[in-house]
C-alpha positions in Angstrom: -1.7 -11.8 19.3 -0.1 -8.4 18.9 -1.6 -5.1 20.1 -0.5 -2.0 18.4 -1.3 1.3 20.2 -0.9 4.9 19.1 -0.9 8.2 20.6 -3.9 10.2 19.4 -3.3 14.1 19.8 -6.5 16.4 20.2 -5.8 19.8 18.6 -7.6 22.9 17.6 -6.8 23.8 14.0 -3.2 22.6 13.7 -3.3 18.9 13.3 -2.1 18.9 9.8 0.9 21.0 10.9 1.6 18.5 13.8 1.3 15.4 11.4 3.6 17.0 8.9 6.2 17.9 11.8 6.1 14.2 13.1 6.6 12.9 9.5 9.5 15.2 9.0 11.1 13.7 12.2 10.3 10.0 12.0 9.6 9.5 8.1 6.8 7.4 7.1 3.5 7.8 5.5 1.0 10.6 6.2 -2.5 10.0 5.7 -5.3 12.8 6.5 -8.9 13.2 5.9 -10.1 17.0 6.1 -13.6 17.6 7.4 -14.6 18.8 3.9 -14.2 15.1 2.7 -16.2 13.5 5.3 -19.9 13.6 6.3 -19.1 14.8 9.7 -21.5 17.8 9.5 -18.7 20.4 10.4 -19.2 23.8 8.9 -17.2 25.5 6.1 -14.7 27.0 8.5 -13.5 23.6 9.3 -13.4 22.0 5.7 -9.6 22.0 5.6 -9.0 21.0 9.1 -8.2 17.3 10.0 -11.0 15.0 10.9 -8.7 12.1 11.1 -4.9 11.8 10.5 -2.0 9.5 10.9 1.7 9.1 10.4 2.9 5.5 10.6 6.3 3.9 9.7 7.2 0.4 8.8 9.4 0.3 12.0 6.2 0.8 14.2 6.0 4.4 15.0 2.4 5.6 14.9 0.7 8.9 15.9 -2.7 10.0 15.3 -4.1 13.6 15.4 -7.3 15.5 14.6 -8.7 19.0 14.9 -11.6 19.2 17.6 -14.8 20.2 16.2 -15.6 24.0 16.6 -18.9 23.0 18.3 -16.8 21.1 21.2 -15.2 22.9 24.2 -11.2 22.8 24.0 -8.7 23.3 26.6 -5.2 22.2 25.5 -4.4 21.3 29.1 -7.2 18.9 29.4 -7.7 15.7 27.4 -4.8 16.8 25.1 -4.4 13.2 24.0 -5.3 9.5 24.5 -4.0 6.2 23.5 -5.8 4.4 20.7 -5.7 0.8 19.7 
């Protein structure tokens, strides 16, 4: 059995920029879903922000990122990332 993990980065308003940077460095495919395309209940100010995004390469590199909802507290130094399976 193979277990694939990914770093998941929690950001405030710049997840798309981060994902585009990782894609420019590592290549691969970028997939991103903005809050405006989901039924997440976020307000219009977050409609273009990322509810879920990922860059992955055929070689196995994978990083995920999203913009924390405006309704949640955010401190860049706390819970900035986690490992996802």
